[in-house]
C-alpha positions in Angstrom: 0.0 0.0 0.0 1.3 3.4 -0.9 0.6 6.8 0.6 -1.7 7.6 -2.3 -3.7 4.4 -1.6 -4.1 5.4 2.0 -5.3 8.9 1.0 -7.9 7.2 -1.3 -9.1 5.0 1.6 -9.5 8.1 3.9 -11.3 9.9 1.1 -13.8 7.0 0.7 -14.6 6.9 4.4 -16.7 10.1 4.4 -17.5 13.5 2.9 -13.9 14.5 2.5 -12.2 15.9 -0.5 -8.9 14.4 -1.7 -7.1 17.5 -0.5 -8.5 17.1 3.0 -7.5 13.5 3.1 -4.0 14.3 2.0 -3.7 16.9 4.8 -4.9 14.3 7.3 -2.5 11.6 6.2 0.5 14.1 6.0 -0.3 15.4 9.4 -0.3 11.9 10.9 3.0 11.1 9.2 4.6 14.4 10.2 3.5 13.9 13.8 5.1 10.5 14.0 8.3 11.7 12.4 8.5 14.7 14.6 8.0 12.7 17.8 10.6 10.2 16.7 13.1 13.0 15.9 12.6 14.4 19.4 13.2 11.0 21.0 9.6 10.3 22.0 8.0 6.9 21.8 4.7 6.6 19.9 2.1 4.0 21.0 -1.1 3.3 19.1 -3.2 0.8 21.0 -4.2 -2.2 18.9 -1.6 -1.3 16.3 1.9 -1.1 17.7 4.6 1.2 18.9 7.3 3.2 17.2 10.6 4.1 18.9 14.2 4.9 18.1 17.0 2.4 18.7 20.6 3.4 19.0 23.1 1.4 17.0 26.7 1.5 18.1 29.6 2.3 15.9 31.3 -0.8 14.4 33.8 -2.1 11.9 32.1 -3.5 8.8 33.5 -4.9 5.6 33.0 -4.0 2.0 31.6 -7.2 0.4 33.1 -6.4 -3.0 36.7 -5.7 -1.9 36.8 -7.2 1.6 38.3 -3.9 3.0 37.3 -2.9 6.5 35.0 0.0 6.7 34.1 2.1 9.8 30.3 2.3 10.3 29.4 5.2 12.5 26.8 5.1 15.3 23.3 6.0 14.3 19.7 6.1 15.4 17.2 3.9 13.6 13.4 3.8 13.8 11.9 0.6 15.1 8.3 -0.7 15.0 6.9 -3.3 17.4 3.5 -4.6 16.4 0.8 -5.0 19.1 -0.4 -8.4 20.2 -3.8 -7.7 18.5 -2.1 -6.9 15.2 0.0 -10.0 15.3 -3.1 -12.1 16.0 -5.0 -10.5 13.1 -2.1 -11.2 10.7 -1.6 -14.8 12.0 -5.1 -16.0 13.0 -4.1 -19.7 13.1 -1.6 -19.0 15.9 -4.2 -17.4 18.3 
């Protein structure tokens, strides 16, 4: 599913124009990105949680040449699905 598909689904839900739906979807994404940039955790009940994980610096290797490469420390986004979402995706495991 793309962002355009999501906008179309929001538009189909009610009496919203496509422009209004785009604003809603963009606002949600911008809010999630802004919260993650400031180090906050986002929890959406029944869906999952987003947070930032810190990766330490390490020595990697270039697979083509085999040369050692220094990989700097970085922060990466991480999503953990809720128990309800996992059960909806895998109903036979419930």
